[in-house]
C-alpha positions in Angstrom: 31.4 -42.4 -24.6 29.7 -45.4 -22.9 26.0 -45.8 -23.5 23.8 -47.9 -21.2 20.2 -49.1 -21.6 18.2 -49.8 -18.5 14.7 -50.9 -19.7 13.4 -51.5 -16.1 14.9 -48.7 -13.9 13.9 -48.0 -10.4 14.1 -45.7 -7.4 16.3 -47.9 -5.1 15.7 -47.5 -1.3 18.1 -49.2 1.0 17.2 -49.7 4.7 20.0 -50.5 7.2 19.2 -52.6 10.3 21.2 -52.7 13.5 20.8 -56.5 13.8 19.5 -59.5 11.9 16.3 -59.2 9.9 13.5 -60.8 11.9 10.5 -61.9 9.9 7.1 -60.8 11.3 8.7 -58.4 13.8 8.8 -54.6 14.0 12.4 -53.4 13.5 13.8 -49.9 13.5 16.3 -48.8 10.8 19.5 -47.1 11.7 19.8 -45.4 8.3 18.0 -45.3 5.0 19.2 -44.2 1.5 17.5 -43.5 -1.8 19.2 -43.5 -5.2 18.2 -43.7 -8.9 18.8 -47.4 -9.8 18.8 -50.2 -12.2 22.0 -51.8 -13.5 22.7 -49.5 -16.4 21.9 -46.4 -14.3 24.3 -47.6 -11.6 27.0 -48.2 -14.2 26.6 -44.7 -15.5 26.7 -43.3 -12.0 30.0 -45.1 -11.3 31.5 -44.0 -14.6 30.6 -40.4 -14.2 32.0 -40.4 -10.7 35.3 -41.6 -12.2 35.4 -39.0 -15.0 34.3 -41.3 -17.8 31.6 -39.9 -20.2 28.5 -41.9 -20.3 24.8 -41.7 -21.2 22.0 -43.6 -19.4 19.0 -44.4 -21.6 15.8 -45.5 -19.9 12.0 -45.3 -20.1 10.5 -42.6 -17.9 8.8 -39.2 -18.0 10.7 -36.0 -17.3 8.9 -35.5 -14.0 9.5 -39.1 -12.8 11.4 -39.2 -9.5 14.0 -41.5 -11.0 14.9 -39.0 -13.8 14.7 -36.1 -11.4 17.2 -38.0 -9.2 19.5 -38.6 -12.1 19.5 -34.9 -12.9 20.3 -34.0 -9.3 23.2 -36.5 -9.4 24.5 -34.9 -12.6 24.2 -38.2 -14.6 23.6 -37.6 -18.3 20.5 -39.4 -19.4 17.7 -39.7 -22.0 14.3 -40.8 -21.0 11.6 -42.1 -23.2 8.2 -40.8 -21.9 5.8 -43.7 -21.2 3.1 -41.9 -19.2 3.6 -44.3 -16.2 5.6 -44.0 -13.0 8.8 -46.1 -12.7 9.1 -48.8 -10.1 10.6 -48.7 -6.6 12.9 -51.4 -5.2 13.7 -51.9 -1.5 16.9 -53.5 -0.1 17.3 -54.4 3.6 20.9 -54.8 4.8 22.1 -56.4 8.0 25.4 -55.6 9.8 27.2 -58.5 8.2 26.3 -57.3 4.7 23.5 -59.8 4.1 21.0 -58.1 1.8 17.3 -58.9 1.2 15.8 -57.3 -1.8 12.1 -56.7 -2.8 11.8 -55.6 -6.4 8.6 -54.3 -8.1 7.8 -55.6 -11.6 7.9 -52.2 -13.3 5.5 -50.6 -15.8 4.4 -52.5 -18.9 5.8 -51.2 -22.2 3.7 -51.4 -25.3 5.2 -52.7 -28.6 5.3 -49.1 -29.8 7.2 -48.0 -26.7 9.6 -50.9 -27.1 10.3 -50.0 -30.7 10.9 -46.3 -29.7 13.3 -47.4 -27.0 15.3 -49.5 -29.5 15.4 -46.7 -32.0 16.6 -44.3 -29.3 19.4 -46.7 -28.3 20.5 -47.2 -31.9 20.6 -43.5 -32.5 22.7 -42.8 -29.4 25.1 -45.7 -29.9 26.7 -44.1 -32.9 30.2 -43.2 -32.0 30.1 -44.9 -28.6 32.9 -47.3 -27.5 30.5 -49.6 -25.5 26.8 -50.2 -25.3 25.7 -51.9 -22.1 22.3 -53.7 -22.0 21.6 -54.1 -18.4 19.0 -55.5 -15.9 15.7 -57.2 -16.2 13.1 -56.4 -18.9 9.8 -55.0 -17.8 6.4 -56.6 -18.3 5.4 -57.0 -21.9 8.9 -57.0 -23.2 10.1 -60.4 -24.8 13.1 -62.2 -23.6 14.9 -61.6 -26.9 14.8 -57.8 -26.5 18.5 -57.4 -25.9 19.3 -59.9 -28.7 17.2 -57.9 -31.1 19.1 -54.7 -30.2 22.5 -56.4 -30.7 21.5 -57.7 -34.1 20.0 -54.4 -35.3 23.0 -52.4 -34.0 25.4 -54.5 -35.9 23.3 -54.6 -39.0 23.0 -50.8 -39.0 26.5 -49.8 -38.0 28.6 -52.8 -39.1 32.2 -52.4 -38.2 31.5 -49.0 -36.6 29.2 -50.6 -34.0 30.3 -50.3 -30.4 31.2 -53.3 -28.3 28.3 -54.7 -26.5 28.2 -55.8 -22.8 25.2 -57.6 -21.3 24.4 -57.9 -17.6 21.0 -59.6 -17.0 19.7 -63.1 -16.1 17.3 -65.8 -17.1 15.7 -65.7 -20.5 17.0 -62.2 -21.6 20.6 -63.2 -20.7 20.3 -66.6 -22.5 18.8 -65.0 -25.6 21.5 -62.2 -25.6 24.3 -64.8 -25.4 23.1 -66.3 -28.7 23.5 -62.9 -30.3 27.3 -63.0 -29.5 27.9 -60.0 -27.3 31.5 -58.9 -26.6 31.1 -59.3 -22.9 28.7 -61.1 -20.5 28.8 -60.3 -16.7 27.0 -63.1 -14.9 27.3 -64.0 -11.2 27.9 -67.6 -10.2 24.3 -68.6 -10.2 23.5 -67.0 -13.6 26.6 -68.5 -15.1 25.6 -72.0 -13.9 22.1 -71.6 -15.4 23.4 -70.2 -18.6 26.1 -72.7 -19.3 24.2 -75.8 -18.1 27.3 -76.9 -16.1 27.6 -77.3 -12.3 25.6 -75.2 -9.9 26.1 -71.7 -8.4 27.7 -72.9 -5.2 30.2 -75.1 -7.1 31.2 -72.2 -9.3 31.6 -69.8 -6.5 33.8 -72.2 -4.6 36.0 -73.4 -7.5 37.4 -70.9 -10.1 38.5 -73.7 -12.4 34.9 -74.7 -12.8 34.0 -71.1 -13.6 36.5 -71.3 -16.4 34.9 -74.5 -17.7 31.4 -72.9 -17.6 32.6 -69.7 -19.2 34.3 -71.5 -22.1 30.9 -73.0 -23.0 29.8 -69.4 -23.8 33.1 -68.5 -25.5 32.7 -71.5 -27.7 29.2 -70.3 -28.6 30.4 -66.9 -29.8 30.5 -64.7 -26.7 33.6 -62.5 -26.7 34.5 -62.6 -22.9 32.9 -63.6 -19.6 33.4 -61.5 -16.4 32.0 -63.7 -13.7 31.6 -62.0 -10.3 31.8 -64.3 -7.3 31.0 -62.0 -4.4 33.5 -62.2 -1.6 35.4 -64.8 -3.6 36.4 -62.2 -6.2 35.9 -62.4 -10.0 37.0 -64.5 -13.0 37.6 -63.2 -16.5 37.6 -65.7 -19.4 38.4 -64.8 -23.0 39.5 -66.9 -26.0 43.1 -65.9 -25.1 43.2 -66.8 -21.4 41.5 -66.8 -18.0 42.3 -65.0 -14.7 41.2 -64.9 -11.1 41.1 -61.7 -9.1 40.8 -61.7 -5.3 40.9 -59.1 -2.6 41.9 -59.3 1.1 39.0 -60.1 3.5 36.8 -57.1 4.1 33.6 -56.2 5.9 30.8 -55.8 3.5 28.3 -52.9 4.3 26.0 -53.4 1.4 26.3 -55.6 -1.7 23.6 -53.6 -3.6 25.1 -52.5 -6.9 28.5 -54.1 -6.3 28.2 -56.1 -9.5 27.2 -53.0 -11.4 30.2 -51.2 -10.1 32.5 -54.1 -11.0 31.3 -53.9 -14.6 31.8 -50.1 -14.5 35.4 -50.7 -13.4 36.0 -53.1 -16.2 34.6 -50.7 -18.8 36.6 -47.8 -17.4 39.9 -49.6 -18.0 38.7 -51.1 -21.3 37.9 -47.5 -22.5 41.6 -46.6 -21.8 42.8 -49.6 -23.9 44.0 -51.6 -20.9 44.9 -55.3 -20.9 42.4 -58.0 -19.8 44.3 -58.3 -16.5 44.1 -54.6 -15.8 40.3 -54.6 -16.7 39.7 -57.5 -14.3 41.8 -55.8 -11.6 39.8 -52.6 -11.7 36.5 -54.4 -11.9 37.3 -56.3 -8.7 38.5 -53.1 -7.0 35.4 -51.3 -8.0 33.1 -54.1 -6.8 34.9 -54.3 -3.4 34.7 -50.6 -2.9 31.0 -50.6 -3.6 30.4 -53.4 -1.1 32.2 -51.3 1.6 29.8 -48.3 1.0 26.3 -47.9 2.4 23.1 -48.5 0.4 23.5 -48.4 -3.4 26.3 -45.8 -3.3 28.8 -46.3 -6.1 32.5 -45.6 -5.8 34.6 -43.1 -7.7 37.9 -44.3 -9.1 39.9 -42.6 -6.2 37.9 -44.7 -3.7 39.1 -48.0 -5.2 42.3 -49.8 -4.4 43.4 -51.9 -7.4 46.9 -52.4 -5.8 45.2 -54.6 -3.2 43.8 -56.9 -5.9 45.7 -60.1 -6.7 45.3 -61.4 -10.2 46.3 -65.0 -10.9 46.5 -66.8 -14.2 44.3 -69.8 -14.4 45.2 -72.9 -16.3 43.6 -73.1 -19.7 40.9 -75.8 -20.2 39.4 -77.3 -23.3 36.1 -75.9 -24.4 33.1 -78.1 -23.2 30.2 -79.0 -25.4 28.0 -76.0 -26.1 24.8 -76.1 -24.0 22.9 -72.9 -23.5 19.9 -72.9 -21.1 17.0 -70.8 -22.3 14.4 -71.1 -19.5 13.7 -67.7 -17.9 14.7 -66.8 -14.4 13.7 -63.7 -12.5 16.4 -61.0 -12.5 17.4 -59.1 -9.5 17.5 -55.8 -11.2 
């Protein structure tokens, strides 16, 4: 069982345009899609589509349209009633795959609601193989929310605690890194900010620099770093080694949720006891498959092509000096 927490879920609408987005102009969409969203929700959707048991935990009332959509999709979930509607996010995609997103802030959670959400996660994490803490935190929730969950989980369950993966950005990601999760999944820009080395463009263009930046986090106690680089593939760095995964050039339809699908692919293989290389291969195959699908559609395992993924060993590099950035940055989920 893989459990995810999405503290700031959404109803994700994707609008497809026939041409480039033109600011200030009236444009007609060629298609529109609506899906229950948020990083952890997307991960559970992808896992369930691939036959892996999962549970999505999120705030939300039983009659909220996000929870209703999860029920209709057959995604197991537990919602914490908060008496407020969940947010909506809009993504506009162009024919070349360029995606413009507008995300609402989400409902404010009171301290009591935050505590209840943590307790719900700790209860459901018993017996799980992974706990995934994913996405932005809503208004009123402190940056160290994920870090608090990691520390309480390990204090309560000890050696029986599940592995913890974190996919966020800015302050929540920086604080979570200091709590030593088993896996972080940043993109190039988030990894640059978190490590304090290079910039996002440099990392996306140079896998060796990705390894340098990731080793900052490994030296600080993070178990592994899965850095997704868009069309350039992905890099996995652990204390034992580092690998680059790439795919043949492809036409991206929508990049919404591609990173979430990549993490789902990694977790899918990890749950089967696969090697680091195999986990990276499936992560990259899942991410590529998601980018080829419309809207925020997530791929099932049979829709991925891991045999098309090339995994290359990267030369080991000495660990740089540990520098963790802690200033917040707005997350895109």
